[in-house]
N, C-alpha and C positions, 0 to 999 in steps of 0.2 A: 307372395303367400295367397293359401288356399283358401278356401271361401271358409270351410269351416275354424280353419285357422281366425281370419278374420273376426270372424262370426265371436268369438272365444272371445276374443281382447277387446270386440266394442261391449261385449256382457260387461264386460271385469271393470272395462273404465266405467263403466255405470253402474258397478255393484260401489266404485273408488269416489264416485263424485265428482268422475272428469270429463265428465259429456256435458254436462248444463253448468252453462256458471250458474253461484250458487245468490242466489237476494237474501241479503242482511231483513227484506221484511217480513221475509214469509215469519209464518208461526213458524215456531219447532218442535219438532216431530215428539218431543216429549211430551206436548200438550194435546197432542193428537193420544199420543199415546195413553194417555189418562181418561179422554174420551172412550178408547176402544175398551181399556180395566172395567168404565163405568156403564158401560154398557152390555158385558161379561157378567157382573155382578147381579144390572138387572133380570139377564138371562136364569141368571143361576135362583134370580129370588120370587122369581112368576113360574119357575119350575119346567124352564122348557128344555134346562141345561143341567145336569146334576158336575156338583163343587167336585174339585178334585184336586189334585196333593201340589200344592206350590212347587214351582221349578226350580232349581237353583239357579241365583245368582247368576251371574256369566264370572268369570277371574278374569284374570291379565291375562292369566299363558292364552285361553283362549283368544284371544280378540286380536286378528292376524292384521290386520291397521292400525294408522289413524283415520278418522272421521272427517268432514270439513263439520264445518262449523252445525253446532242446531241437525245434527245427523245424532242417532244411537243408535245404539249395538244393542239388540233383543233378544229374548227366546223367538223361534217360530212359533212356541204354541202359545207364549201371550199374547199374540196379534191377530189370533181366527180361532178357528177347530179344525178339526178333524176328523175323521171315524176312516175301518177299515171294513171292508162292503161285505157283502152276503155271502153265506154260503148256501150252496143247492143243491141236490144229489141230481145226478143223473135221466131218474126218474122224475122229476119236476119240471125238466124240459119240453114242452109244447111247440106246435107249428103251427097254435093257432093265432092271429092279429089280439086277439084277449089277455094273452097272458102278456104280464109285464119284463119289460125292456129288461136286458143285463146287461151296463156299459162292462166293455174288459176291455183287455189291452189291444187286442186288435181294431178298436174302435176308434184308437188315435193316431191318427196317423198328419204325418209333417204340419205338428202343432198348434192341429184344429178335429172336431170332433166329429168321424165319418159314423153315419149312420145303415152300412150296411152292414151285410153276417150277423144281422144281431140274434143273441139269444134272448126265447123267451122263458119265463118258469110261470109255473102251477102255484108255486111257494106264497105264503100269507105272508103279509109283511107289517109285523104290528109294530118294526121301531119307526115313528115315521125320521129317527133321521138317518135309513139304511136308504130315503126319496132320497136323489139331487135335482138341489135347483138353480134355477139362470145367476151364475157366477161362481157357483160350486170352480173346481181347479180338480179334474179327476187326471191322479197319482194312478205311475205303476208301480206299486210296494213288490211285487213278487215276482218275478220271473225267471227259468233257465235262463237267459243270455242276461249276462249280466251287462249290458250296451242296453238293453229294454227299461232298465230299473229308474227309476225314474223321470223317466218321459211325463208328460202332462199336456194338458190344454184345457180352456178356460170351455163351459157351456156358456154356450151364449143364445142358441134357443129352447126347449120344448113343447111337444106337441102332442103329447101327454105323459102322461106318471114315467119315470125310469127310475133304476138299482142302477146298482154297480156291485163287483163281482169280488170274491172275499181276495184275491189279488192282488185288489185297487186300493185304494185311499179317495177320501175327498177334501179338497180343503175350501173352510167358508171365510172372509172374514169383510172385513171394508175394506179392503188395500191389494185385494186379489192382481190388482192389473200389476200392481210392481211384484211382489213373488211369484207373480210368473213370470216377467223379469229375473229374479232370483234362480227359481229351481232350472234357470237354464243355464246359470250361468256357471262358470266354474269354479268362481266357493261354493256352492250348494255340494255341484260335481264329486267338491274333494270332500266333503259328509258321506256320498256316496264306497269311498274307495276301501269302507271298510267294516261292509253289511256282508257278509255273506256270510255264508254257512256252507258247513261242509257240502249241503245236496244241493241249497238252492240260493239262488241270492234274493236278498229282498234287506226293505228300508221299514224297519216296525212303526210301530206308534208312539216310542221310548224314542228313536231316530227323529224321526221329523218334527213331535213335538221339542226336543233339546235344539235342534239349530240353533245355528246365531246369524241373525240377520239384520243388517245393517238396512235402520229407517231413513229416507230422511224428513224431506218437510214436506207436506202434504202435494202444496204448489210445486215442486220443485220436483216431487213423483209423478207427477202429469206433465210438467214438460220434460223428462226420464222418457217418457212412454211417446208421447209425441214423437220427438226426435228419435224414436229408437224406430216411431210408425212411416220415417222415411229413408231410412238408414238400410232395415235387415230387408226390401224391397229390392234395393238394386244390390246387397250384396245377397240374394238368392238369384238373380237373374247372374250375377255373376258363376255365382255355381251350377248355370243353367248351362252355362256354356262350357265350361269344363264339364258338369257331364254328357253332351255335343260333343266336346274330342274323346272325352275313357269313350263313349260309349261305338264313338267311328275307331273303339282301338288301341293297346298300343300298337298302333304302327310305327313302321318309321315317319316321318311330318312330311313323307312328298304321300304316301298312302291318306296319311290326313286331309293333307289338300284336298287330293281326288275327291274323299267322301263329300270333303267340305260341297267344292265344287256343282256334284250331281245332287245333293240335297238341296242345294239351290235352286235348278233350273229343275228337280221335278215339285219342287212348292211346299216343298220339308224341313224349309229350313229357316223363315218363319211364320206366323199366325197371316191367316189374310183375312179383312177385311169387307165385311158383304159391303161397307157402303161406298167404299173405292171405283170409281170408274176402270167398266171391265176393260178390259184389252179392246175389246169388238172399235170403242169408240175410238182408241187411241187412234186404232186404224184407219180407221173412217177423218181424220187430222192427217196423218204419215200421207193416202190418199190425196190429199187435196194439196197438200204439199209437192209432190209432186207434178200435179198437175200445173202449182201457177210455174215450177219450175221449166219444165216444158216448153209453157207458153210464152214467158221471158225469156225463152229463148237458150234457156242456161246449159238445158240435157236435152237431147233427145228422144224423141219416143221411145219404145222398144218394143220387140213383139211377150205380151204378158205372157205371166212366167202360170203353168199350167195348174191347175188346183188340185187343192191337196186332196188325194184316195186315200179311203178307211185304213185299204193296207201297211200304207205309211209310216203309221201312226205308231211311233212305239210306248207309250202308255199315256193312261189317260190323266189331262190334268185338273188342276182343282177350282172352283167356279173361277168365272170372270176371269180363266188366260182363254190364253189363240195359239193353233198350231199356226206360225203363217211362212212361206219360204225369207229364207235372207235375201235375196233380192228385193221384196218389196219394202226393205225397212232400207234403206239407201242405195246411194251409186254407187255398185261396184268397176272394178275396173284390174286388170293387169297390169304390171306396169312394164317398162320398158327403158332398153341405152341407147339412148347419144350417140353418137356415132363420136368411137374413139378416136378417128382419122382430125378432127377440128380442136383442136384443142382451148379454144374460145365457147366449146359449151359447157368448160368446167370449170372451177376456182372461184363460182360465188355466193350465193348465202343459201342454201336450199343445199342439207344434208339429201347425198345419192342412200339409203339403206340397201343391205343385200342381209344374208339369210344368218350367215356371221354376229352382222350388227343388233339382231333380236336374239335379247338374252333369253334365257326358259325362265325365269321371270317374270317378263313381259315389260321390261324398257331396251330401250331402243339406242343404241348407242352412237350418239352422232357424231357429224364434223369429218369422219373417216376420208368421208370423200363430198364432195359438194361440184355443185351445181349451178353455172350464171343461168341469169334470165333466157338470157336465149338456148340456153342448153334443159330449161323446164318448157317452154315450151316446143322441144323436140324431143321433150321425154314423156314423163305423169306427173302430174302434179299432185300430193297428194295433201289437200285443206288438216288443219294440227286436230284433233280429237274425232280422227279416223280408224281404221283397226285396221293392220296387217298383219297379213296368216302367210308362212311359207309352203310355195302349194308345189313346190318338188327334193325330191331328194330324198339322203336322210334324215334330214330334220324338216319335214313333210308334216302338221300342222303346228309348227311353232308359231304363237303370235303376241303381236306387240300393238302399244295404244301410243301415236304419234301425237306426242304434247308442243310437236311446232311444223308449223309445214316444210313439208319437205318432198322428197318425189321418191321409188323403189323402183329394183329391176324385175324382172321377169318370172322368177323366182316367185315373187309375190305376191299375192293377190288383195286389196287392197275394198274397205264399203266407209263409203263417208254415209254419215243415217241421216235420213231426211230431218230430224229433229234431230236436233244436237245432245238435248235433256236423256236419249237413248245409249247414245254409247256407253256410258259405262254398264251397262248389261247386260249388254250386243260382248262386251270384251267376256266379262266373266262367263259368260257360254257357251263362246268359240271357244275358253280352255277348257271347258269342261272335257270330260273322261267321257259323256253322252255327242257330242258335236266330234272331237278328236279320233271317236268310232266310227262316226258315219261319214267321216274324209275318209279314213281308210278301206271302208269297205265300196266306195266307190273309186277307190283308184286303182286301179293298175297292178295287181299282185307280180311286178318285174325287180328285175334289182332297180333301178328306177321311181319308182313308183310317183305319179303325176296327179294333177288333179286339174280341169278348165275349170277360168273363169265358169260357163257358163252352168257345170256340174253341180262347180259349186253354189253357185248361187239360185240352184234350187234344192241347195239342203235345206231340209227347215230345223227351225228349235221353236221350243216353247215359247213365249208373251206374257209374259205376267201384267196386269195394270201398273200402269208408271209410277200411284203409288206409291205401291209392292215393288216394285225394281227399285228406287230409293233403299227400301226399307232393305233389299234381298244383298244391294251395294256394301251398306252400311255395315249388315251381319257378318256378311262374305273378309269386306273387310278385315273391322274386331280380331274375327277370326284367327282370321290367318296370322295377323302382329299376335297372339297367342303362339302362332306353330314353329312363327319366324324365331321365338326365345327357348319353343326347346332347344334350338339347333345352337345357340349360344355359347 
């Protein structure tokens, strides 16, 4: 289900009383409606609003479904006040900050009020009902695009007096948090299906006031609002994932995967957090771990890899990231094949991995051929959580992740990270288009491309902070699972 469809379903559940449980101890909506009516009558008595013709009773034919106990159907005009906005002339528009801002359709973006691109006017506004108040719902009542009619946002702050344009409406009530949910729901959208004229799409004051809204008890309204505040951000996040996949275009799944991986190594897939420990500190810990392994005699001290030059850096990294040579992150090795003349080397517990055993998805097919304990001593021991890459031939650049101890032949290079937590991100970096292209760029352009261990471990890759690595790994896994579903 797409995020928009999911959102519509949840809002419809809210309208039907299916989102949270009812509490028989809640004061029924009928009591709330009595208070709203009393307040409206008081405003009329005080001369703050005009008395209007009563709205017609709701007929049985208008009611789309039964409501839970304690809820009531009511016309929208009976729970609040609405007004159409200010009409002004082009000559009234001013560039001066002293003008009155006029809120228009463009000032509603993603269910929020955006105060960029404000139009200001010098028009004298005598009707106080044309000034907006905090808590009002601004509604697009008229627009050339039918899709924009009905979009709305609650005004949450006012730094100066503001009005609203003639194509807009304001709705003011005690229960605007609930009314806003109603305006976003499929129930209200159905009201808009028949409100267009020949030349322009609109929802009139009459349409708005006569629309019927289900009203829950006030306590339940609050529970529904709180529940939606929990759920809707999750749906928005789900929608962002859809947007990422869509933005990375309507291409084949393979191409989308490549785009996701490229975004990952460029720092564009997840947000950076300035509180994350920078990668420079991580590199210090990696070096300390390497030095300890050398001290314990578990690995040999080798000639340091050369510093990275400015000419090698292909693009700028986010703050907190570092460029690093692959060989600085772990133990690198090239596989080897024990003598096939010695059967005692084979038939044990260690899978002997060849290029054909590494799938295009990074999985490794184990146990096709195995080595014994004696065979592993005469071959290469590759511990689990290492990354293998084919370094020769037509499948050069193919990458696998070891989920158990194994060995590999001489057509494969391997890296075992000094810090195990690095393994998942290194795997992502090595399967990215960036690293694959780097491998091809240093492999001789012959009928049999090959990259030596020395060249391979000297390739540079971008290293994020460890905390961000974990976010990247989680997001890549999430998005690739979505892409996989495209192929089902």
